[in-house]
C-alpha positions in Angstrom: -2.2 -8.3 -13.3 -0.9 -9.4 -17.0 -3.8 -7.3 -18.3 -3.4 -4.4 -16.3 0.7 -4.1 -16.5 -0.1 -0.5 -17.0 -1.3 0.3 -13.5 2.1 -1.3 -12.1 4.0 2.2 -12.4 2.0 4.0 -10.5 2.7 1.6 -7.5 6.5 2.9 -8.2 4.9 6.6 -8.2 3.3 6.0 -5.1 6.2 4.2 -3.0 8.3 7.3 -4.0 5.8 9.5 -2.4 6.0 7.4 1.0 9.9 7.3 0.8 9.7 11.1 0.4 7.5 11.2 3.6 9.8 9.4 5.4 13.1 11.0 4.2 11.0 14.3 4.6 13.9 15.9 7.1 15.9 16.3 3.7 12.9 17.5 1.9 13.2 19.7 -1.1 10.7 22.0 -2.2 8.4 21.5 -4.6 9.0 17.5 -4.3 5.3 15.9 -2.8 5.4 15.7 1.0 2.4 15.4 3.5 -0.5 14.7 0.8 1.4 13.3 -1.6 2.5 10.7 0.9 -1.1 10.2 2.2 -2.3 9.7 -1.2 0.1 7.2 -2.3 -0.8 5.0 1.1 -4.6 5.4 0.1 -3.6 4.1 -3.5 -1.7 0.6 -1.9 -4.8 0.1 0.3 -7.1 0.2 -2.7 -4.9 -1.6 -5.4 -4.8 -4.4 -2.8 -8.5 -5.0 -2.9 -8.6 -4.4 -6.5 -5.8 -6.7 -7.4 -7.9 -9.5 -4.7 -10.4 -9.2 -6.9 -8.5 -9.5 -9.8 -6.7 -12.7 -9.0 -9.9 -14.6 -7.5 -11.8 -13.9 -10.6 -10.7 -17.1 -12.4 -10.6 -19.1 -9.3 -13.7 -21.0 -8.0 -13.0 -20.9 -4.3 -15.5 -21.6 -1.7 -15.5 -19.5 1.3 -14.3 -22.0 3.6 -11.9 -22.3 6.3 -9.9 -24.4 4.7 -9.7 -22.3 1.9 -9.1 -18.8 3.5 -6.3 -20.4 5.4 -4.7 -21.7 2.5 -4.9 -18.5 0.9 -3.7 -16.3 3.4 -0.7 -18.8 3.8 0.2 -18.1 0.5 0.1 -14.3 0.9 2.3 -14.7 3.9 4.6 -17.1 2.0 5.3 -14.2 -0.4 5.8 -11.5 1.9 7.2 -12.8 5.1 10.8 -13.9 4.5 11.7 -10.3 3.3 8.9 -8.9 5.9 11.2 -10.6 8.9 14.6 -9.6 7.6 14.0 -6.4 7.8 12.3 -6.4 11.0 15.4 -8.2 12.3 18.0 -5.6 10.6 16.1 -2.9 12.4 15.9 -4.5 15.9 19.7 -5.5 16.0 20.5 -1.6 14.5 18.4 0.3 16.7 19.4 0.8 20.2 20.0 -2.7 21.6 23.4 -2.0 22.2 23.3 1.1 23.9 20.3 -0.4 26.5 22.9 -3.8 27.0 25.6 -1.6 27.8 23.8 0.7 30.2 22.0 -2.0 31.8 18.9 -0.4 30.8 17.2 -4.3 30.9 13.4 -2.6 30.9 13.9 -1.0 27.4 16.0 -4.0 26.1 13.0 -6.1 26.8 10.6 -3.6 25.2 12.7 -4.1 22.1 12.6 -7.6 22.3 8.6 -7.9 22.6 8.3 -5.3 20.2 10.2 -7.8 17.9 8.2 -10.8 18.9 4.9 -8.5 18.7 5.5 -7.3 15.0 7.5 -10.6 13.9 3.9 -11.8 14.2 2.0 -9.5 12.6 0.2 -8.4 15.9 1.4 -4.6 16.1 -1.5 -3.1 14.7 -4.1 -4.6 17.0 -2.1 -3.8 20.0 -1.7 -0.2 18.9 2.3 -0.5 18.4 2.1 0.0 14.4 5.6 1.8 14.4 7.9 -0.9 16.2 10.8 -2.4 14.3 10.6 -1.6 10.6 7.7 0.8 10.9 6.2 0.5 7.1 5.6 -3.2 8.5 2.4 -2.1 9.8 1.0 -2.0 6.4 1.6 -5.2 5.5 0.5 -7.0 9.0 -2.9 -5.2 8.4 -3.5 -5.8 4.7 -2.4 -10.1 5.7 -5.0 -9.9 8.4 -7.6 -8.3 6.2 -6.9 -11.0 3.3 -9.1 -13.0 5.1 -12.3 -11.4 3.8 -11.3 -11.6 0.1 -12.6 -14.9 -0.6 -16.1 -14.2 1.3 -16.5 -10.8 -0.7 -15.9 -12.2 -4.0 -17.5 -15.3 -3.7 -20.6 -13.1 -2.4 -19.8 -10.7 -5.3 -20.0 -13.1 -8.0 -23.1 -14.8 -6.9 -24.7 -11.4 -7.1 -23.4 -10.4 -10.5 -26.1 -11.8 -12.7 -28.7 -10.0 -10.8 -30.0 -6.4 -11.3 -27.8 -3.2 -11.3 -24.5 -5.2 -10.0 -22.4 -1.9 -10.5 -24.7 0.1 -8.6 -24.9 -2.3 -5.6 -20.9 -2.1 -5.6 -21.3 1.5 -5.7 -23.2 1.5 -2.6 -21.0 -0.9 -0.7 -18.2 1.6 -1.5 -20.6 4.6 -0.2 -21.2 2.4 3.2 -17.6 1.8 3.2 -16.8 5.3 3.3 -19.3 6.0 5.9 -17.7 3.4 8.0 -14.4 5.2 7.9 -15.9 8.4 8.8 -17.6 7.2 11.7 -14.8 5.2 13.1 -12.3 8.2 12.7 -14.2 10.0 15.3 -13.9 6.9 17.6 -10.2 7.7 17.9 -11.5 10.6 20.5 -12.8 7.5 23.0 -9.7 5.3 22.7 -8.0 5.2 25.9 -4.4 5.2 26.7 -3.0 7.6 24.1 -3.6 4.9 21.6 -6.4 7.2 19.4 -3.6 8.3 16.9 -2.4 4.8 16.4 -6.4 3.7 15.7 -5.5 4.6 11.9 -3.2 1.7 11.3 -5.7 -1.2 12.9 -7.2 -3.7 10.6 -10.5 -2.5 12.2 -10.1 0.9 10.4 -8.2 -0.4 7.4 -10.9 -2.5 6.4 -12.9 0.5 5.0 -10.5 1.0 2.5 -10.1 -2.4 1.6 -13.9 -3.2 1.0 -13.5 0.0 -1.2 -10.7 -1.9 -3.3 -12.3 -5.3 -3.5 -16.0 -3.4 -4.6 -13.6 -1.2 -7.3 -12.2 -4.2 -8.6 -15.8 -5.9 -9.1 -16.9 -2.6 -10.8 -13.6 -3.1 -13.1 -14.6 -6.8 -13.7 -17.9 -5.8 -14.7 -17.2 -3.3 -16.9 -15.0 -5.0 -18.9 -16.9 -7.9 -19.1 -20.5 -6.5 -20.0 -18.9 -3.2 -22.2 -16.4 -4.6 -24.4 -16.9 -1.5 -27.0 -15.4 0.8 -24.5 -12.2 -0.5 -25.2 -12.7 0.9 -29.0 -13.1 4.4 -27.8 -9.1 5.0 -27.8 -9.1 8.7 -28.1 -11.7 9.3 -25.4 -10.1 7.3 -22.7 -6.9 9.2 -23.5 -8.4 12.2 -22.7 -10.0 10.7 -19.8 -6.7 9.4 -18.3 -4.9 12.5 -18.9 -7.6 14.7 -17.4 -7.8 12.2 -14.3 -3.6 11.7 -14.2 -3.3 15.5 -14.0 -5.5 16.5 -11.5 -3.9 13.4 -9.3 -0.7 15.0 -10.0 -2.1 18.3 -8.8 -3.5 16.9 -5.7 -0.1 15.0 -5.0 1.7 18.2 -5.0 -0.4 20.2 -2.6 1.8 21.7 0.0 1.3 22.1 3.7 0.3 19.6 6.2 -2.4 17.4 5.8 -6.4 18.4 5.9 -9.6 16.7 5.5 -10.1 18.3 2.0 -6.9 17.3 0.0 -7.0 14.0 2.0 -10.4 13.4 0.7 -9.5 14.6 -2.9 -6.4 12.4 -2.8 -8.9 9.4 -2.1 -11.4 10.0 -4.4 -9.0 10.4 -7.1 -6.9 6.8 -6.2 -10.5 5.7 -7.0 -10.9 7.3 -10.3 -6.8 6.8 -11.3 -7.3 2.7 -10.6 -10.5 2.7 -12.3 -9.6 4.3 -15.8 -6.1 3.2 -15.9 -7.0 -0.7 -15.0 -9.4 -0.5 -18.1 -6.4 0.6 -19.8 -8.2 2.0 -22.9 -6.2 5.0 -23.4 -2.9 5.7 -24.7 -0.9 6.9 -21.8 -1.8 3.1 -20.7 0.1 2.1 -23.9 3.0 4.2 -22.8 2.8 2.6 -19.4 2.9 -0.8 -20.7 6.7 -0.9 -21.2 8.9 -2.8 -20.1 11.1 -0.5 -17.8 7.8 1.1 -16.2 6.4 -2.4 -15.5 9.9 -3.4 -14.2 10.0 -0.6 -11.6 6.4 -1.2 -10.5 7.3 -4.9 -10.1 9.9 -3.9 -7.8 7.6 -1.9 -5.7 6.9 -4.3 -3.1 10.8 -5.0 -2.1 11.4 -1.2 -2.3 8.5 -0.4 0.0 9.6 -2.6 2.6 13.1 -1.9 2.6 13.2 2.0 2.1 12.7 2.5 5.7 15.7 0.5 6.9 18.1 2.5 4.4 16.7 5.8 5.6 17.3 4.9 9.3 21.1 3.4 8.9 22.2 6.4 6.8 20.5 9.0 9.3 22.1 6.9 12.2 25.6 7.6 10.3 25.1 11.0 9.2 22.6 12.6 11.3 18.7 13.4 10.8 19.6 17.1 10.3 18.8 18.9 7.1 21.8 19.2 4.8 20.5 22.2 2.4 19.9 21.9 -0.8 22.3 19.9 -2.4 23.2 17.8 0.8 19.6 16.9 1.4 19.2 16.0 -2.9 22.6 14.0 -2.2 20.9 12.2 1.2 17.6 11.4 -0.9 19.4 10.4 -4.1 21.9 7.7 -2.2 19.0 6.1 0.2 16.8 5.8 -3.0 19.2 4.2 -5.1 20.7 1.8 -2.3 16.9 0.7 -1.8 16.4 0.3 -5.8 19.8 -1.7 -5.9 18.7 -3.9 -3.0 15.4 -4.5 -4.6 16.6 -5.9 -7.3 18.2 -8.5 -6.1 15.5 -9.2 -3.4 12.7 -9.1 -6.0 14.1 -12.5 -7.5 13.6 -14.2 -4.4 9.9 -12.6 -4.0 9.0 -13.6 -7.4 10.3 -17.4 -6.8 8.6 -17.2 -3.5 5.2 -16.1 -5.4 5.6 -18.7 -8.1 5.8 -21.6 -5.5 3.0 -20.5 -3.7 0.8 -20.2 -6.4 -0.2 -16.6 -5.3 
C-alpha cells in the first residue's frame, strides 16, 4: 500500500462514520448517521478486496491448498490477538456477574457459548453476528472470504494478456451486483427469524469482496497500461474533487437507510477508491501527508476497539441522550479514548504483521 498512501485517510473517515452509528444515541444533528455508516462499511469491504489484489500482485502464489492456508494464517496472526482480547473484555463486562449472582445458568451458558463461537470466528455462519465484540463479525467474515483471494488473483493474472481485460473485470463486477441483488431477496425465506442477519454472512458478503478484488485488478491494469494518465494532474484533480464532494453529500444524507442512497453510497465508494487509488490528482498529494496516513494506519485498531469503549462508557453513564453538549462530550471522550488505545495497540499489530510477512 506504500504506492497508495492517499487512500489510507479514507479508512479513518469511514471508521468515524461507523463510530457515529454505534454511538448514535448521542447523535448530533448534521453529523453522518445511517447512510454514512453503511457507506463506510461498504468502503471497508471493497477496499479489503482491492488491497488483496495489490498485495498479491508481486507474489507468484499458485492456488494450492498449502498456499491458501498459509495466506489465511498470516491474516489471522495480524488481527487475532486484538480481536480475541476485545471479545474477552466484552464477555467479562456484559452481564456475566448478573447471571452468576441470579443463578441464571441458561443465560450464562449462552454467553460462554457465544464467546467460544465468536472466538472461533463462526458467528456469521451461525446467524449470530453481533455476539461479544459486535464489530468482530466483519473481521470474521473477511477472514473466511480471504480463501478466495489467491484463486481469484491467480486467474485474473492469467487472463490479463487476453483481449479487453478491463471489460472482463467490469463484467465480474456486474455479476457480483446481480449476486447481491438476488441474495438480498433470500433473507425472506430463511427460517427462525435469522433473515435479518443474512447480510452479515460470508455467503452474502462474498459479493462485495469479489467487487473489490475485480476493482483492484482494474486499477492495476490501468496503472500498468496507461502510465501517461499520471501526467494529467489537473484533470485528475478535478475528477478527485467532484467524486469526493458527491461522496461526502451521500455520506451526510439524513434519515433512515433506503435503497437509493445505499446504492449511491456503494457506487461512489467504488468510484472514490478507483480515483484515489490511482492518486494522480493534487488532493491525493495532500492525503499522502504523514499525519493523515498515520490516522489511516491505526483505523483497524480504532475499528475493533471503539465498540468496547462505547459499551463501557454507556454502561457507566447510561444509554440516554444527554442533550447537545452532553452528547458532544460523550462522543469526544469515547473517540479520544479509542484513538489513544489504538496508538499503543497499533505497534503490536505492526510487529505481528511484519513477522507474519503479510
